[in-house]
N, C-alpha and C positions, 0 to 999 in steps of 0.2 A: 061905716067904720072900716079903717084900713086893716087888711089881713096881716097878722104877725106870724113869724116863724120862730122856732127855738134857736137861740144862739149857742153854738158849741164852745164859744170862748168864755162867756160869763154865765152860761147855763140859765139864761132868762128867756122868756118868750117875748122878745122885744125887737126882733129883726123885721123891718118893713121894706117893701120894694120901693126904691127911690133912685133918683139920679145921684151917681157917685163920681167923685174925681179921684183918680188914683195916681200919685206921683210916680213917674218912671224916669228916674234921674232928673234932668232939667225939664222934662216934658210932662204933660198931664193927659192921662187917658180917661175919657169920660164914657160912661155907660149906665145902664139900669141894672141894679143888683139889690139883693137883700142886705141891708145895713142895720146893725144893732143900734137902737136908740140909747142904750145904756153904755156900752163899751166901745161903740163906733166900729167894731169889727165888720168886715165885708165878706160875704160868702162868695168865695172864688170858685165857681163851678167850672167844669171842663169847657162848657160853652163860652163862658166869659174869658177863660184863658186862651182859647182858640181865637176869639175876637181880638183880644189884646195882642196876640202874636201877629195876626194879620195886619193890625194897625201899626205895630212896631216895625214890621218888615217893609211897610210902605213909606216909612219916614225917610226923607232925603237928607237928614242931618243926624249927627251923633247925639246921644242922649246924656252922656257924662264925659268929663275930661279930667280923670284922676291924674295926680302928679306923683308917680313913684320916684324914689331916690335910688340912684345907682352910683357905685364907686367909679373912679376914673378907669380902673381895670375893666370893669363891666362894660362901661360905655365903649371902650376901645374894642373889646371882644365882640360886642354887639355890631359895631360898624364892620368889623372884619368878617364875621359870619354872615351878616346880611348881604354883603358884597358877593360872597361865595355863592349864595342862592339867587343872585341877581335881583335882590330886593332892597328897598330903602329901610332905614332903621325902624321907623314906626310900624310899618306892616309886618316886619320881622318880629318885633316884640309882640304884636297881636297874634302872630302865628304860634309863638311859644306859649302864650297865654291860652289860646284856643286848644292846643294840644294838651296842655296841663289839665284843663277843665273838662274837655270832651273825652280824653283817652286815659291819661295818667291816673287821675283820681278814681277812675272806675275799675281799675285793675284790682283783683282780690288781694294782691300782695303789695298794694300801693304804699302802705306805711313802712313795710320792711325795705322796700326799694328806696323810699325817701330817706330812711335812716341811713342806709348804706351810702347814698349820694352825699348826705350832709356830713359824713365823716371823711370824705375824700379831701385831699389837700387842695384840689382845684376850687372847691367851694369856699374854703377859707381865703384863698388868694383873691377870688372874685369879690369877696365881701369885706375885705380889709381896706382901710383908707378913707379919705374924705369923700363924702357923697354930694351929688348934685341932682336936682330934680329935672324931670322931663315931663311935658304935658302930653297925655295920651288920649286923643278923642276916641271914644268907644261907641259903636253902633248898638242898636237895640238887642240884636241876637247875642252878641258877646256880653253885653250888660246883664242880660237875663241869666246867663251862666254864672257870671261873677256874683250877682245878687244872691243866688241860691247858695253858693259856696260861702259867702260872707255870713249868711243867716245860720248855716250849719256850724261853721267853725268860729263864729263870733270874731270876725276880722273886718278889714276895710278894703275897698277896691285897690288903693295903691299897694297895700301889703300883698294882696293876691297876685298882682302883676309882678312885684318884686320876687315873690316866692316862685312863680312860674318861670321867670327869666333865670333865676339862680339854678333851678332844677334843669331847665333845658340847656343852658350854656355849660353846666358841669357835665352833662351827658355828652354833648358835642366835643368837649375837650378831652374826653377819655377814650374816644372811639378807636384810636390806634394802639391803645395799651392793653395789657392782659387782664381785662375784666370780663370774663366769660359771661357772667350773669347779666351784664348790661348790654352786651353786643347786640342782641336781638331788639332791645328797646331803642338803642341808638339808631339802628337801621329803620325802625318803625317811625321814629321822630323825623329822620331825614326825609323819608318818603312823604310824610304828612306835610312837612314844610314845602317840599318840592311841588306837591299838588296845589297847595295854596298859592305858591309863587307863580305857577302857570295860569292860575285862574284870575290873578290880580290884573 
């Protein structure tokens, strides 16, 4: 008889060790794990997460291609700022998204900073007008960050990218103005993008 474990999702002793397939964007990660026969939940141990990360990092292709929508003003400013950093538009958008997920959201005062930024006139200017989409191929590492953010905030990958771009571009647009609270953050963002642009 196959050994069963307690499932923390449905509270039944119905999890058995079996081959599982875990969707990772458009790819499938396969491994052995305890999976509940009742609710299908998979026990994601640290060992399995490490194994998944190693698999994901080894992939030679992107795992999802979300299509965020940006206004004409945003597209124009993205082109302009990407050029300033010596980057193409797509890597620049990924850099803004990476900063947002790896740095910005982890700040203890993130929500207050986000609120301050959302009230700036630059945010309104960037978000007004007709929108057009852009396809953004995303690798495993950035996808894993986006996935966690989506699960916590109940949103979608395109919306995360749109939010990250609005946040980053607004910061970059106010760097020469008298916003003392934001000056340090703007410099941090610029350094972050510079490092990524040099590594590209």
